[in-house]
C-alpha positions in Angstrom: -0.1 0.0 0.4 0.9 3.9 -0.4 0.1 6.7 2.1 0.6 9.9 2.6 2.0 9.8 6.4 2.4 12.8 8.6 5.5 11.4 10.6 5.4 14.8 12.8 2.6 18.2 13.5 3.0 20.7 11.4 5.6 19.2 8.5 4.4 17.6 4.9 3.1 14.5 4.3 5.2 12.2 2.8 4.5 10.1 0.1 5.1 6.4 1.5 5.4 2.7 0.1 4.0 0.1 3.3 3.8 -3.5 3.4 0.0 -4.4 3.1 -1.2 -4.8 5.8 -4.4 -8.1 6.8 -7.4 -7.1 8.9 -7.4 -9.2 12.6 -11.0 -10.4 14.4 -13.3 -8.4 13.2 -11.8 -5.9 10.9 -12.2 -5.7 7.4 -9.3 -4.2 4.9 -10.7 -1.2 2.2 -9.3 -0.6 -0.9 -10.3 3.3 -0.7 -11.6 4.7 -4.2 -12.0 8.3 -2.5 -11.3 10.3 0.2 -12.4 14.1 1.6 -10.1 16.2 3.5 -12.0 17.6 6.7 -11.1 21.0 9.0 -10.1 18.1 11.5 -7.3 16.9 9.4 -6.3 20.0 9.7 -6.2 20.0 13.3 -4.7 16.7 13.7 -1.8 17.7 11.3 -1.3 21.4 13.2 -0.6 18.9 16.3 -4.1 21.1 17.7 -5.6 17.5 19.3 -4.1 15.5 22.1 -2.2 12.6 21.6 -2.4 11.2 18.6 -1.1 8.1 17.1 2.5 8.9 15.6 3.0 8.1 12.8 -0.8 9.2 11.2 -2.2 8.2 8.4 -5.0 11.0 8.3 -8.5 10.6 6.9 -11.2 10.2 7.9 -14.0 10.8 5.1 -12.9 7.1 3.2 -15.0 5.1 0.7 -13.7 2.3 -0.4 -14.7 -1.3 -1.5 -13.7 -4.2 1.2 -11.3 -6.0 -0.5 -10.1 -8.6 2.9 -11.8 -10.0 5.7 -10.8 -10.8 9.2 -12.6 -13.7 11.3 -15.7 -13.1 13.2 -17.2 -10.1 10.3 -20.6 -11.1 9.5 -22.8 -8.8 7.3 -20.7 -7.7 5.0 -19.1 -9.1 1.6 -16.0 -8.9 -0.8 -16.7 -5.8 -3.2 -19.1 -4.4 -0.7 -19.1 0.0 -0.5 -18.8 0.7 2.5 -17.9 4.3 3.8 -15.4 4.5 7.2 -16.6 8.1 9.3 -14.5 9.5 11.9 -15.2 7.5 15.0 -13.9 3.7 14.1 -13.6 2.2 17.4 -15.6 2.0 20.9 -15.1 -0.3 23.5 -18.8 -1.7 24.0 -18.8 -1.5 26.9 -18.7 1.9 29.1 -21.6 3.2 30.8 -21.5 5.7 28.0 -21.6 3.1 25.2 -23.9 1.2 27.6 -26.7 3.4 27.4 -26.6 4.5 23.2 -23.7 7.2 23.5 -21.2 5.8 22.4 -20.3 8.6 21.0 -18.7 9.8 24.4 -17.3 5.9 24.4 -14.0 6.2 27.7 -11.8 4.3 24.9 -12.7 5.2 21.7 -10.5 5.2 18.2 -10.6 7.5 15.8 -9.9 7.1 12.3 -7.3 9.2 10.7 -6.0 10.2 14.5 -5.5 7.8 17.2 -6.3 5.0 14.1 -4.2 5.1 10.6 -7.2 6.7 8.0 -7.4 7.1 4.6 -5.2 9.1 3.1 -3.3 5.4 1.7 -4.5 3.2 -1.2 -6.1 0.6 1.4 -7.5 0.9 5.4 -7.7 -1.4 8.3 -11.2 -0.9 9.6 -13.5 -2.1 12.3 -16.1 -3.7 10.9 -18.4 -2.5 12.9 -17.8 0.9 12.2 -18.1 0.7 8.3 -21.5 2.0 6.9 -22.2 -0.2 3.7 -23.1 2.3 0.7 -24.2 0.7 -2.7 -24.1 1.7 -5.7 -25.7 5.3 -6.1 -24.1 7.6 -6.4 -20.2 8.7 -6.4 -17.3 8.1 -4.6 -16.2 11.9 -4.8 -19.5 12.8 -3.8 -20.2 10.1 -0.9 -17.0 10.5 1.3 -17.6 14.0 2.9 -20.5 12.7 3.5 -18.7 10.2 5.9 -17.9 13.3 8.1 -19.0 16.5 6.5 -22.2 15.2 6.4 -22.5 13.4 9.1 -21.5 15.6 12.1 -24.1 18.2 10.2 -27.0 15.4 10.8 -26.1 15.3 14.2 -25.6 18.8 14.8 -28.9 19.7 13.2 -30.4 17.6 15.4 -29.1 19.0 18.8 -30.3 22.4 17.1 -33.8 21.2 17.2 -36.9 21.5 15.2 -36.4 25.6 14.4 -38.2 26.6 11.2 -34.9 29.6 10.6 -31.6 27.9 11.4 -28.3 30.5 10.7 -25.0 28.4 9.8 -21.3 29.5 10.0 -19.4 28.5 8.2 -20.3 27.1 5.2 -17.5 24.8 3.3 -18.5 21.2 3.4 -20.6 20.2 6.5 -22.5 23.6 6.0 -23.4 23.2 2.4 -24.9 20.1 2.8 -26.6 20.8 6.0 -28.1 24.1 4.4 -29.7 21.3 1.7 -30.7 19.1 4.0 -32.0 21.7 6.5 -34.2 23.4 3.3 -35.2 19.8 2.6 -36.7 19.7 5.9 -38.9 22.9 4.9 -36.3 25.2 6.8 -35.0 28.7 6.4 -31.4 28.6 6.0 -29.0 32.3 7.1 -25.9 31.4 5.7 -23.2 33.3 7.3 -19.4 33.5 5.3 -16.2 35.1 5.9 -16.5 39.0 6.1 -16.1 40.0 2.7 -16.5 36.5 1.0 -18.8 37.0 -1.6 -18.4 34.0 -3.8 -19.5 31.3 -1.0 -22.5 34.1 -0.5 -23.2 33.8 -3.9 -22.2 29.9 -3.5 -25.0 29.9 -0.3 -27.9 31.8 -2.7 -27.2 29.5 -5.3 -28.4 26.4 -3.0 -31.3 28.1 -2.2 -30.8 29.8 1.3 -32.9 32.6 2.6 -30.1 34.9 3.0 -26.4 35.0 2.9 -23.8 37.3 4.1 -20.7 37.8 6.1 -20.5 36.8 9.5 -19.9 40.6 10.9 -23.3 40.6 9.4 -26.8 40.8 11.6 -29.3 38.4 9.2 -33.0 40.6 8.6 -34.5 38.3 11.9 -34.0 36.4 14.7 -32.7 33.0 14.5 -34.2 29.6 16.1 -31.2 28.6 16.1 -27.5 28.6 14.7 -24.7 26.0 14.2 -21.3 27.4 13.9 -19.2 25.3 11.9 -16.3 27.3 11.9 -13.6 27.1 14.0 -13.5 31.1 15.6 -14.8 30.7 19.2 -15.7 34.2 18.6 -18.4 33.8 16.8 -20.0 32.1 20.1 -21.4 34.8 21.2 -22.2 36.3 18.1 -24.2 33.3 17.4 -26.0 34.1 20.8 -26.6 37.7 19.9 -28.4 36.4 16.9 -31.1 33.8 18.3 -34.1 34.7 20.2 -35.1 33.8 23.4 -35.2 30.3 24.1 -32.6 29.7 21.3 -30.0 27.0 20.6 -26.4 27.5 19.3 -24.8 24.7 18.7 -20.5 24.0 18.3 -20.1 21.3 15.9 -16.1 21.6 15.5 -14.4 19.1 17.9 -12.0 22.1 17.9 -12.5 25.4 18.4 -10.4 28.3 19.4 -11.0 30.0 23.1 -14.4 31.3 23.1 -14.0 34.6 24.5 -16.1 36.2 27.7 -19.5 37.3 26.9 -22.3 39.5 29.2 -24.3 36.6 30.8 -27.4 38.9 29.0 -27.2 37.8 25.9 -27.3 34.0 27.3 -29.6 34.9 29.4 -33.5 34.2 28.5 -32.9 30.3 28.2 -30.8 30.8 25.4 -28.5 27.0 25.5 -24.6 26.7 24.0 -24.6 23.0 22.8 -21.9 21.4 21.6 -21.2 17.9 19.3 -18.9 15.3 20.2 -18.2 12.9 17.5 -21.2 10.1 16.2 -23.0 7.2 16.8 -24.0 4.1 14.6 -27.2 5.4 14.8 -26.4 8.3 13.3 -24.5 7.1 10.2 -27.5 4.7 9.4 -30.4 6.9 9.8 -28.6 9.1 7.8 -27.0 7.3 5.4 -30.9 5.6 4.8 -31.6 9.1 3.9 -29.5 10.5 1.8 -31.1 9.0 -1.6 -34.2 11.1 -0.4 -32.7 14.4 -0.2 -31.2 14.9 -3.6 -28.1 16.5 -1.8 -25.2 18.0 -4.3 -22.0 18.1 -2.7 -19.5 20.4 -4.3 -16.0 18.5 -4.5 -13.0 19.3 -5.8 -11.0 17.1 -6.6 -6.9 16.0 -6.1 -4.9 13.2 -6.7 -3.8 11.3 -3.8 -0.1 12.8 -3.9 -1.8 16.2 -3.7 -2.9 15.6 -0.4 -0.7 18.7 0.7 -2.0 21.4 -1.3 -5.6 19.8 -0.4 -4.7 21.1 3.0 -3.5 24.2 1.9 -6.2 25.1 0.1 -8.4 23.9 2.5 -6.8 26.1 5.5 -6.9 29.2 2.9 -10.6 28.5 2.0 -9.5 28.5 -1.8 -12.7 26.8 -2.7 -16.8 25.9 -2.4 -17.6 22.7 -0.6 -15.1 19.6 0.0 -12.2 18.8 -1.1 -11.8 15.1 -1.8 -8.7 13.0 -2.5 -8.7 10.2 -5.2 -5.6 7.7 -5.5 
């Protein structure tokens, strides 16, 4: 197998040839067909997440086909197309797993962070966390759904059923969730980097009710807001944008420090919540609904060997939608 390997934080990924790996008990080996590039990959690259596997192969939005099956695997077949998400393994015995909250597991493993991911030609996965994808849709369009879509779905559910939804950060997750929210009959208000007219136009083409910079005020108060941008300063901004009883959901795994803010903007039963990872139930529920939603995923593809370029372009905001690596 070949992979783009991060050997040390903040250093370029290195094109590396590695011995083929064999799946162990309860595992499958997947030939990677496409792997999305996520903001979390940048957090691992920058050393902002604690205790990563080192060296590590990034990537947790993986679409591929099973080409080897380990012992004690049921329900999956050779050649089947599957998706592998961020949450790659749970212990199944901690209080959180036993209470159907495996996203909060005490001993988890995360794809592309604490176990090797999909910036490679093959990956070993826990079979329990390999979602059958069927044959509808291209590999490139499905890959971002494995994190941007799944975390977006979980954050949308946590945001509640309010009709007026603000989205701060209109990248991979934002543009997917905007389409899901519209499918649900909601109004979407898109907040981008100040002055990013191109992304605002992109949001309008997707049918949002309003689009503007995060330094602007929406034309009316919102029922809820989801923050996908990793900017802590947006938390008080979003709290001011929701009405009494409104919710603000922080959907990233990492965010810069939240500045102090007056209690007044939290008072009147506004809620500030966070999203942590996903559950397999989230994945099954969301992927079952995807064909009905008519989601159009905007992707920019890169050869696997150009993973460093994809990360640079993501950091700089040089594309709309999601970046996807193709071996």
